[in-house]
C-alpha positions as CSV (number, residue, x, y, z in Angstrom):
1,M,-43.0,-139.7,-94.5
2,K,-40.4,-142.6,-96.1
3,G,-38.8,-142.4,-98.9
4,T,-38.9,-138.2,-99.1
5,L,-37.4,-134.8,-98.1
6,W,-39.1,-135.2,-94.5
7,E,-37.7,-138.1,-93.8
8,L,-34.2,-136.8,-93.3
9,I,-35.2,-133.1,-91.8
10,D,-35.1,-133.0,-88.1
11,D,-37.5,-129.4,-87.1
12,E,-36.3,-130.1,-83.7
13,A,-32.8,-129.4,-84.5
14,V,-34.0,-125.7,-84.7
15,K,-33.0,-123.4,-82.8
16,Y,-36.0,-120.6,-81.2
17,D,-37.4,-118.2,-79.2
18,G,-40.9,-119.9,-78.7
19,K,-42.2,-116.4,-77.3
20,E,-40.9,-114.7,-79.7
21,L,-42.4,-116.6,-82.3
22,E,-46.2,-116.3,-80.6
23,F,-45.6,-112.9,-79.9
24,L,-45.4,-111.7,-83.6
25,F,-47.7,-114.2,-85.4
26,A,-50.7,-115.1,-82.9
27,A,-51.9,-110.9,-83.5
28,K,-52.3,-112.7,-87.5
29,A,-53.6,-115.6,-86.3
30,T,-56.2,-114.0,-84.1
31,V,-57.3,-111.1,-86.6
32,T,-57.7,-114.8,-89.7
33,L,-60.0,-116.5,-87.1
34,E,-62.3,-113.8,-86.5
35,K,-62.6,-112.6,-89.7
36,E,-63.6,-116.1,-90.6
37,A,-66.4,-116.2,-87.9
38,Q,-67.6,-113.5,-89.6
39,E,-68.0,-114.4,-93.0
40,E,-69.9,-117.0,-91.0
41,K,-72.2,-115.1,-89.9
42,P,-75.5,-115.1,-91.5
43,S,-76.4,-112.6,-94.4
44,T,-78.7,-109.4,-94.8
45,L,-82.7,-111.0,-94.2
46,I,-84.0,-108.9,-97.4
47,V,-88.3,-109.2,-97.8
48,I,-89.0,-106.6,-100.1
49,P,-89.4,-107.5,-103.4
50,D,-88.1,-104.5,-105.2
51,Q,-84.3,-104.2,-104.7
52,K,-84.2,-100.6,-106.6
53,R,-87.2,-99.5,-104.0
54,W,-84.9,-101.6,-100.9
55,Q,-81.8,-99.6,-102.0
56,N,-84.3,-95.8,-102.4
57,T,-85.7,-96.8,-98.5
58,S,-82.0,-97.1,-97.1
59,I,-81.0,-94.3,-98.3
60,V,-83.7,-92.7,-97.0
61,L,-83.7,-93.9,-93.2
62,S,-79.9,-93.2,-93.4
63,Q,-80.1,-90.0,-92.4
64,F,-81.9,-91.0,-89.1
65,N,-79.0,-93.2,-88.0
66,S,-79.1,-91.9,-84.6
67,M,-82.4,-93.1,-83.8
68,S,-83.7,-96.6,-83.6
69,M,-86.7,-97.6,-86.1
70,N,-89.4,-97.5,-83.0
71,E,-87.7,-94.0,-82.2
72,L,-88.8,-92.7,-85.7
73,R,-91.9,-94.4,-85.3
74,D,-92.9,-92.3,-82.5
75,A,-91.2,-89.6,-83.6
76,I,-94.3,-89.4,-86.6
77,L,-96.8,-90.4,-83.9
78,S,-95.9,-87.2,-81.7
79,L,-95.2,-85.0,-85.2
80,N,-91.9,-84.6,-83.5
81,E,-90.5,-81.8,-85.6
82,H,-86.9,-81.1,-83.8
83,A,-86.6,-85.3,-84.8
84,I,-87.4,-85.1,-88.4
85,D,-87.0,-82.2,-90.2
86,V,-88.8,-80.9,-93.6
87,D,-87.0,-82.8,-96.3
88,G,-86.6,-86.0,-94.1
89,L,-90.6,-85.9,-94.0
90,S,-90.9,-86.1,-97.9
91,Q,-88.9,-88.8,-98.5
92,L,-90.1,-90.5,-96.1
93,A,-93.9,-89.9,-97.6
94,Q,-92.6,-91.9,-100.9
95,F,-91.8,-95.0,-98.9
96,T,-94.5,-95.9,-96.6
97,P,-95.9,-100.3,-96.6
98,T,-97.5,-101.0,-99.7
99,T,-100.3,-103.8,-99.2
100,E,-98.0,-106.3,-100.8
101,E,-95.0,-105.7,-98.3
102,R,-97.6,-105.7,-95.4
103,E,-98.3,-109.0,-96.3
104,L,-94.9,-110.3,-96.4
105,L,-94.0,-109.3,-93.6
106,A,-96.5,-109.8,-92.0
107,P,-95.3,-112.9,-89.8
108,Y,-92.1,-110.8,-88.6
109,Q,-94.1,-108.8,-86.6
110,D,-93.9,-110.3,-82.9
111,D,-90.8,-111.3,-83.4
112,V,-88.4,-109.6,-86.0
113,P,-84.8,-111.2,-86.4
114,D,-81.9,-109.7,-85.6
115,N,-79.9,-109.9,-89.2
116,M,-83.3,-108.1,-90.8
117,G,-82.7,-105.4,-93.3
118,K,-83.2,-102.0,-92.4
119,P,-85.9,-101.2,-94.9
120,E,-87.3,-104.5,-92.8
121,R,-87.4,-103.1,-89.1
122,Y,-89.0,-99.6,-90.8
123,F,-91.5,-100.5,-92.8
124,L,-92.5,-103.4,-89.3
125,A,-91.8,-100.4,-87.1
126,V,-94.7,-98.1,-88.5
127,M,-97.1,-100.5,-89.8
128,P,-99.6,-100.6,-87.1
129,I,-100.1,-96.3,-87.8
130,P,-103.0,-95.3,-88.6
131,R,-103.4,-94.1,-92.2
132,L,-99.3,-93.3,-91.9
133,Q,-99.5,-92.1,-95.9
134,L,-103.0,-89.5,-95.2
135,R,-100.5,-88.9,-91.3
136,L,-97.4,-88.1,-93.3
137,E,-98.6,-85.7,-96.6
138,S,-100.3,-83.6,-94.1
139,W,-98.1,-83.5,-90.9
140,Y,-96.1,-82.5,-94.7
141,F,-98.0,-79.9,-95.5
142,K,-99.0,-78.5,-92.4
143,R,-95.1,-77.4,-92.5
144,Q,-94.9,-75.7,-95.7
145,F,-98.4,-73.9,-95.1
146,T,-97.0,-70.8,-94.1
147,A,-95.1,-70.6,-97.5
148,K,-97.1,-71.4,-99.9
149,F,-100.0,-69.5,-98.3
150,E,-98.4,-66.5,-98.2
151,D,-97.5,-67.1,-101.4
152,S,-100.7,-67.3,-102.9
153,V,-101.8,-63.9,-100.9
154,R,-98.7,-62.1,-102.9
155,V,-100.0,-63.6,-106.3
156,V,-103.9,-62.8,-105.7
157,N,-103.0,-59.6,-104.0
158,A,-101.0,-58.2,-106.5
159,V,-103.5,-59.3,-109.3
160,H,-106.4,-58.0,-106.9
161,E,-104.5,-54.4,-106.6
162,A,-103.6,-53.8,-110.5
163,C,-107.4,-55.2,-112.2
164,V,-108.7,-51.6,-109.4
165,S,-106.4,-49.6,-110.2
166,L,-106.2,-50.0,-114.2
167,R,-109.8,-49.9,-114.4
168,K,-110.3,-47.0,-112.2
169,S,-107.2,-45.1,-113.7
170,Q,-108.8,-41.5,-115.6
171,H,-104.5,-41.6,-116.8
172,F,-104.8,-44.4,-118.8
173,R,-108.0,-43.4,-120.6
174,Q,-106.8,-40.0,-121.4
175,V,-103.3,-42.1,-122.8
176,L,-105.8,-44.9,-125.0
177,Q,-107.7,-41.2,-126.0
178,T,-105.0,-39.5,-127.4
179,A,-103.4,-42.8,-128.9
180,L,-106.9,-42.9,-130.8
181,A,-107.5,-39.3,-131.9
182,F,-103.5,-39.8,-133.1
183,G,-104.1,-43.5,-134.9
184,N,-107.2,-42.2,-136.4
185,H,-105.9,-38.8,-137.7
186,M,-102.8,-40.4,-139.3
187,N,-105.4,-43.8,-140.8
188,G,-108.1,-40.9,-142.1
189,G,-107.3,-41.4,-145.2
190,T,-108.3,-45.0,-144.9
191,N,-110.8,-47.9,-144.4
192,R,-109.3,-47.2,-140.7
193,G,-110.6,-43.9,-140.0
194,A,-112.9,-43.2,-137.6
195,A,-112.3,-46.4,-135.3
196,F,-113.9,-47.3,-132.3
197,G,-111.6,-48.2,-130.4
198,F,-108.4,-51.0,-131.0
199,K,-106.4,-53.8,-129.4
200,L,-103.8,-53.0,-126.7
201,E,-101.4,-54.2,-128.5
202,S,-101.5,-51.4,-131.1
203,L,-100.2,-49.4,-128.1
204,L,-96.9,-51.2,-128.7
205,R,-96.6,-50.0,-132.8
206,L,-96.9,-46.6,-131.7
207,S,-93.1,-46.9,-130.8
208,E,-92.4,-48.8,-134.2
209,V,-94.1,-45.6,-136.1
210,R,-91.5,-43.3,-137.6
211,S,-91.2,-39.2,-138.5
212,D,-90.3,-38.9,-142.4
213,V,-89.1,-35.1,-140.7
214,D,-88.1,-36.2,-137.9
215,P,-87.1,-40.4,-137.9
216,K,-85.8,-40.7,-134.0
217,M,-89.7,-38.7,-133.4
218,T,-92.0,-42.1,-133.3
219,G,-95.5,-41.4,-133.1
220,L,-95.4,-42.7,-129.1
221,H,-92.9,-39.1,-128.8
222,Y,-96.1,-37.4,-131.0
223,V,-99.1,-38.7,-128.5
224,I,-96.8,-37.5,-125.3
225,E,-96.3,-34.0,-126.8
226,M,-100.5,-33.7,-127.4
227,L,-101.0,-35.1,-124.0
228,M,-98.6,-32.7,-122.5
229,E,-100.8,-30.2,-124.5
230,N,-104.2,-31.5,-123.6
231,F,-103.5,-33.4,-120.2
232,P,-100.9,-33.7,-118.4
233,A,-101.6,-34.6,-115.6
234,S,-101.7,-38.0,-117.3
235,L,-98.1,-38.4,-117.6
236,G,-99.2,-39.1,-113.9
237,V,-100.1,-42.8,-115.4
238,I,-96.5,-44.3,-115.0
239,Q,-97.2,-43.3,-110.7
240,E,-100.1,-44.5,-110.7
241,L,-100.0,-47.7,-112.5
242,A,-96.7,-49.0,-113.2
243,K,-95.7,-51.3,-110.5
244,P,-99.2,-52.5,-109.6
245,V,-99.1,-53.7,-113.3
246,K,-95.5,-54.8,-113.8
247,D,-96.6,-57.0,-110.6
248,A,-99.5,-58.2,-111.9
249,A,-97.7,-59.3,-115.0
250,K,-95.0,-61.2,-113.7
251,Q,-98.1,-63.9,-112.1
252,K,-99.6,-66.3,-114.1
253,Q,-103.5,-67.6,-113.9
254,S,-102.6,-71.3,-114.1
255,S,-100.4,-70.9,-111.0
256,L,-103.3,-68.1,-108.9
257,K,-106.1,-70.9,-110.1
258,G,-103.8,-73.7,-108.7
259,D,-101.9,-72.6,-105.5
260,V,-105.4,-71.6,-104.1
261,T,-106.3,-75.7,-105.3
262,E,-103.4,-77.0,-104.1
263,I,-104.4,-75.5,-100.1
264,K,-107.5,-76.5,-100.6
265,V,-107.1,-79.9,-101.1
266,G,-103.9,-80.2,-98.4
267,L,-106.7,-78.5,-95.1
268,S,-109.2,-81.3,-96.6
269,K,-106.8,-83.6,-96.0
270,I,-106.4,-82.2,-92.4
271,Q,-110.2,-81.9,-91.6
272,N,-110.8,-85.8,-93.2
273,F,-107.4,-87.1,-91.0
274,M,-109.6,-85.3,-87.8
275,K,-112.6,-87.1,-88.3
276,T,-111.3,-90.1,-87.2
277,P,-109.3,-90.1,-83.8
278,T,-107.3,-92.8,-83.2
279,N,-106.5,-94.5,-79.8
280,T,-102.7,-95.0,-80.7
281,P,-100.1,-94.8,-77.5
282,G,-98.3,-91.4,-78.2
283,D,-100.3,-90.7,-81.2
284,K,-100.2,-86.6,-80.8
285,Y,-101.9,-85.7,-84.1
286,I,-105.3,-84.7,-83.5
287,S,-104.3,-82.6,-80.2
288,I,-101.8,-80.8,-82.0
289,M,-104.5,-80.0,-85.8
290,S,-107.6,-79.7,-83.3
291,T,-105.0,-75.9,-82.4
292,W,-104.0,-75.3,-85.8
293,Y,-106.3,-76.3,-88.3
294,P,-109.4,-73.8,-87.6
295,E,-107.5,-70.7,-87.7
296,N,-105.8,-71.8,-90.9
297,Q,-108.7,-73.1,-92.6
298,S,-110.5,-69.4,-91.5
299,A,-108.0,-67.1,-93.1
300,F,-107.8,-69.3,-96.3
301,D,-111.4,-69.4,-96.4
302,K,-111.1,-65.7,-96.6
303,H,-107.8,-65.9,-99.3
304,E,-110.7,-68.4,-101.6
305,K,-113.1,-65.7,-101.9
306,L,-110.5,-63.0,-102.3
307,A,-108.8,-65.1,-105.0
308,E,-112.4,-65.5,-107.0
309,E,-113.8,-61.7,-106.4
310,T,-110.3,-61.0,-108.1
311,L,-110.6,-63.8,-111.5
312,V,-113.7,-61.7,-111.7
313,K,-112.5,-58.4,-111.8
314,F,-110.0,-59.3,-114.2
315,K,-112.6,-60.9,-116.7
316,E,-114.6,-57.6,-116.4
317,L,-111.2,-55.5,-116.9
318,I,-110.5,-57.4,-120.1
319,A,-114.4,-56.9,-121.7
320,F,-114.1,-53.9,-120.8
321,F,-111.1,-52.7,-122.2
322,G,-112.3,-55.1,-125.5
323,E,-110.5,-57.8,-125.5
324,P,-111.2,-61.6,-126.5
325,A,-112.6,-63.3,-123.2
326,D,-109.9,-65.8,-123.4
327,T,-107.3,-63.4,-122.6
328,D,-103.8,-64.6,-120.5
329,L,-103.5,-63.2,-117.0
330,D,-100.0,-62.4,-117.8
331,G,-100.8,-61.7,-121.8
332,F,-102.5,-58.4,-120.7
333,F,-100.7,-57.8,-118.3
334,G,-97.5,-58.0,-120.0
335,I,-99.0,-56.1,-122.7
336,I,-99.6,-53.0,-120.7
337,D,-96.3,-53.4,-118.6
338,R,-94.5,-53.1,-122.3
339,F,-96.2,-49.6,-123.5
340,L,-95.7,-48.3,-119.6
341,T,-91.8,-49.1,-120.2
342,D,-91.9,-47.7,-123.7
343,F,-94.0,-44.4,-122.2
344,D,-91.6,-43.5,-119.7
345,K,-88.9,-44.0,-121.8
346,S,-89.9,-41.9,-124.6
347,H,-91.0,-39.6,-121.9
348,K,-87.7,-39.0,-121.1
349,D,-86.5,-38.9,-124.3
350,L,-88.5,-36.3,-125.6
351,L,-88.0,-34.0,-122.6
352,R,-84.2,-33.9,-122.8
353,R,-84.8,-33.5,-126.7
354,K,-87.1,-30.5,-125.2
355,E,-84.1,-29.5,-123.0
356,L,-81.1,-29.3,-126.1
357,A,-83.7,-27.3,-128.4
358,A,-84.5,-24.7,-125.2
359,K,-80.8,-24.9,-125.0
360,A,-80.0,-24.8,-128.8
361,H,-82.7,-21.1,-129.1
362,R,-81.3,-19.3,-126.1
363,A,-77.7,-19.7,-127.8
364,S,-79.0,-18.7,-131.2
365,V,-80.5,-16.1,-129.8
366,S,-78.0,-15.0,-128.1
367,I,-75.9,-14.4,-131.0
368,N,-79.0,-12.8,-132.4
369,K,-80.3,-15.3,-134.9
370,P,-84.3,-15.1,-135.3
371,P,-86.6,-18.1,-133.7
372,T,-88.2,-20.8,-135.5
373,K,-91.4,-20.2,-137.5
374,P,-94.5,-20.9,-136.8
375,G,-94.6,-22.3,-139.8
376,A,-91.9,-24.8,-139.4
377,P,-92.2,-29.0,-140.5
378,G,-94.1,-31.1,-138.2
379,A,-96.4,-27.8,-136.7
380,N,-99.3,-27.9,-139.0
381,L,-99.8,-31.7,-138.7
382,M,-99.6,-31.1,-134.6
383,D,-101.6,-28.2,-134.6
384,S,-104.2,-29.9,-136.3
385,V,-104.4,-33.0,-134.1
386,L,-104.5,-31.1,-130.8
387,G,-107.5,-28.7,-132.8
388,E,-109.4,-31.7,-133.3
389,L,-109.0,-32.9,-129.7
390,V,-110.0,-30.1,-127.7
391,S,-113.3,-29.3,-130.0
392,G,-113.7,-32.9,-130.3
393,T,-114.3,-33.2,-134.1
394,A,-111.6,-36.3,-133.5
395,F,-113.8,-38.8,-132.4
396,T,-117.1,-37.0,-135.0
397,G,-116.9,-40.1,-137.2
398,R,-117.5,-42.2,-134.6
399,R,-120.1,-40.2,-133.2
400,L,-122.1,-40.6,-137.1
401,Q,-121.2,-43.7,-137.4
402,R,-122.9,-44.9,-134.0
403,Q,-126.4,-42.7,-135.3
404,Q,-126.3,-44.4,-139.0
405,H,-126.9,-47.5,-136.9
406,M,-129.4,-46.5,-133.8
C-alpha cells in the first residue's frame, strides 16, 4: 500500500516453521468455524403459545429423556408401569394437549420438523390416543387405589367399632349414672337438681370440681370412689372403650364421606372408559382393566354399604346420648376420649392416694395410735350419696317429675 508503513514491510523475510504454526493454531481455527456453523443452525420451532406451559411441559418430559416420544406414547397405550412411575404419571396427566394446541399442531402430524420443540413432539405423539385425559387419570387412580381403599376401610372400621362398643357398654352407662347422681346431689339446692341427664361435655368438668376439705380431691375422684363401692366392674370401662374411642376421635366425618366418594368417582371413570373399546394398535387398557375392575368394584360396594351403615349408627348414637343432631364425629368421640383419659389418670391417682393412706394407717397402728373415726370430714357426704344410689332415691326427683308430666 503506497505511502503507508506496509509498503516498507516484507513479511517473506520473516523466518518460521510453517508446520509448527499450523499444528498450534489450526485447531483453534477449526473450533471457531464449527461454532459459526452451529450458530447458523435453525432455532427450535415452538408452536405452543403459552411459554410457561411449554417450559413446565419440558420439565415434566425431562424425566423421560431415555425414551423417545413414540416410546412414551406406547408406554401410555400399554399401561406400562415399569416405564412410567406413579409420580411421572400424575404429572403427565396435568399436561395433555388442549383443543387449541391440537389445532395448531395438526399441520405437522405427517411431517414433524427436526427442530420442533420437545413438548410439541410429545403432544403430536399422544394426540391420536383416544380419551387421553381420562386414560391417564383413571390409570393413576388404579395405581393409587389400594392405598386409598385401605385407608378408607381403616377409618370406617374405627368409627363403626366405636359406635357399636359405646352403644352396648354397660360400664359407661354406670359411669354416667353415677356422675348424674353426684351432680344431682351437689345441685340439690338449685334448680339444676334432679336433672334427667346432662351433655357429655359436662363430664370434663368433673375434674375441675375441688373438695373444700381436700383440694387434691376432685369431683371425678369422688365419682370413681362411688363406682368402686357400687359398680366395681365398671372400672373396666377404660379397657373396654379407650382404644376404639381414641381411634374414632382421630377421624373426620368429612374425610369419611369424602374418601368413599373419591373412590366411587374413580371406579366410575374406569367403568365409563371400558364401555367404549378402541382399535388403537398396542392399546391394552381394556384387557388390563377388565381383569382388575370387577373384583375391586365388588369390594368397594361392600365397603360403601358399611360406610353408610356406620354414619346411620353414629346419628343414632348421638341421639341415644341426647346430643345435638349436628354433632361432629370427631367432636363427639373427642369429648369421650378426653374424659376417659381423665378417668384413667384420676383412677390411678386415687389408688395411689389410697395406698399411701393405707401405709399411714398401718404406721399409726404400729405405734398404737387410734384409727381415724367414721365421722371424719367428707364421710357423711360419701355415705349420703352412696345411700341414695343404693336405695334409688337419687333418681326420685326424676321419677316424680316424669309422673307430673304424664
